[in-house]
C-alpha positions in Angstrom: -68.3 -25.1 23.3 -66.9 -24.1 20.0 -64.8 -21.1 19.9 -65.9 -18.3 17.7 -63.3 -17.5 15.0 -63.5 -13.9 14.4 -61.1 -11.4 12.9 -58.8 -11.8 15.8 -57.2 -15.1 14.6 -56.5 -13.6 11.2 -54.8 -10.6 12.6 -52.7 -12.8 14.9 -51.8 -15.0 11.9 -50.9 -11.9 9.8 -48.6 -10.6 12.5 -46.7 -13.9 12.5 -46.3 -13.7 8.7 -45.2 -10.1 8.8 -42.7 -10.9 11.6 -41.3 -13.8 9.5 -41.0 -11.6 6.5 -39.1 -8.9 8.5 -36.8 -11.6 10.0 -36.0 -13.0 6.5 -35.4 -9.5 5.1 -33.1 -8.7 8.1 -31.2 -11.9 7.6 -30.9 -11.3 3.9 -29.6 -7.8 4.5 -27.0 -9.1 7.0 -25.8 -11.7 4.5 -25.6 -9.1 1.7 -23.7 -6.7 4.0 -21.1 -9.3 5.0 -20.6 -10.4 1.4 -20.3 -6.8 0.2 -17.7 -6.0 2.9 -15.7 -9.1 2.0 -15.9 -8.2 -1.7 -14.8 -4.6 -1.0 -11.9 -5.9 1.2 -10.8 -8.3 -1.5 -11.0 -5.7 -4.2 -9.0 -3.3 -2.0 -6.4 -6.0 -1.3 -6.0 -6.8 -5.1 -5.7 -3.1 -5.8 -3.1 -2.6 -3.1 -1.2 -5.7 -4.4 -1.0 -4.2 -7.9 -0.2 -0.7 -6.7 2.6 -1.9 -4.4 4.0 -4.2 -7.2 4.1 -1.1 -9.5 5.8 1.0 -6.8 8.4 -1.6 -6.1 9.1 -2.1 -9.8 9.5 1.7 -10.2 11.8 1.8 -7.1 14.0 -1.0 -8.4 14.3 0.5 -11.8 15.1 3.9 -10.3 17.8 2.2 -8.1 19.3 0.5 -11.2 19.4 3.8 -13.1 21.1 5.6 -10.1 23.6 2.8 -9.7 24.5 3.0 -13.4 24.9 6.8 -13.2 27.1 6.6 -10.1 29.3 3.9 -11.5 29.6 5.7 -14.8 30.9 8.8 -13.0 33.3 6.8 -10.7 34.5 4.3 -13.3 38.0 4.7 -14.8 36.9 2.7 -17.9 33.1 3.1 -18.4 33.0 0.1 -20.8 34.3 -2.4 -18.1 32.0 -2.7 -15.1 33.6 -3.1 -11.7 32.9 -6.0 -9.4 30.7 -3.9 -7.1 28.8 -2.6 -10.1 28.2 -6.2 -11.3 27.1 -7.2 -7.8 24.7 -4.2 -7.5 23.3 -4.9 -10.9 22.8 -8.5 -10.0 21.0 -7.6 -6.8 18.6 -5.2 -8.6 18.0 -7.8 -11.4 17.3 -10.4 -8.7 14.8 -8.1 -7.2 13.1 -7.5 -10.5 13.0 -11.3 -11.2 11.4 -11.8 -7.8 8.9 -9.1 -8.6 8.1 -10.8 -11.9 7.4 -14.0 -10.0 5.1 -12.0 -7.7 3.3 -10.6 -10.7 2.9 -14.1 -12.2 1.4 -15.2 -8.9 -1.0 -12.2 -8.9 -2.1 -13.1 -12.5 -2.4 -16.8 -11.9 -3.4 -17.2 -8.3 -4.8 -14.0 -6.9 -8.3 -14.4 -8.2 -8.8 -17.6 -6.2 -6.4 -16.7 -3.3 -7.8 -16.5 0.2 -8.0 -13.1 1.8 -5.1 -14.0 4.1 -2.9 -15.0 1.1 -3.7 -11.6 -0.5 -2.9 -9.7 2.7 0.3 -11.7 3.1 1.3 -10.8 -0.5 0.6 -7.1 0.0 2.6 -7.1 3.3 5.5 -8.8 1.5 5.6 -6.1 -1.1 5.3 -3.3 1.4 8.1 -4.9 3.5 10.3 -5.1 0.4 9.7 -1.5 -0.4 10.5 -0.4 3.1 13.8 -2.4 3.0 14.7 -0.7 -0.3 13.9 2.9 0.9 17.0 3.3 3.1 19.2 2.0 0.2 17.7 4.6 -2.1 18.3 7.3 0.4 21.9 6.2 0.8 22.2 6.2 -3.0 20.9 9.8 -3.1 23.4 10.8 -0.4 26.3 9.1 -2.3 25.2 10.6 -5.6 25.1 14.1 -4.0 28.5 13.6 -2.5 29.9 12.3 -5.8 28.4 15.2 -7.7 29.9 17.7 -5.2 33.3 15.9 -5.5 33.2 16.0 -9.3 32.3 19.7 -9.3 35.1 20.5 -6.8 37.6 18.5 -8.9 36.5 20.3 -12.1 36.7 23.7 -10.3 40.2 23.0 -9.1 41.4 22.1 -12.6 40.2 25.3 -14.1 
């Protein structure tokens, strides 16, 4: 008793092929989505790394300029830096050297770095900026007090 092979077998076979194509397309879409998200996250981390390095550099240079202005106003002899001025300059220069090392790492290693290494580098820069912020505010307060004292001194003399 041979089985008649009608159109039913072909429809059944076509359904399997169609299902296989749908599964392959869905798997491909999943793989593409995961890779795209990783790529976007990596690109975002690299951009954050560069942005935070730029901000930290700007903050350090601003700090250096403010310190120089403050010491120039307070100094008896502007040509001879005081010990505290030298220490402050050395601290800022040390920060700038550390930032240069970070930038060299970004240039040399960031393209091949793992996502975790990139995230750690971004977090380190953010932490450094957060540690610098209170010092910049204190410098602002000191500069304001110094400006006020100088104005009052000048006002008393005239």
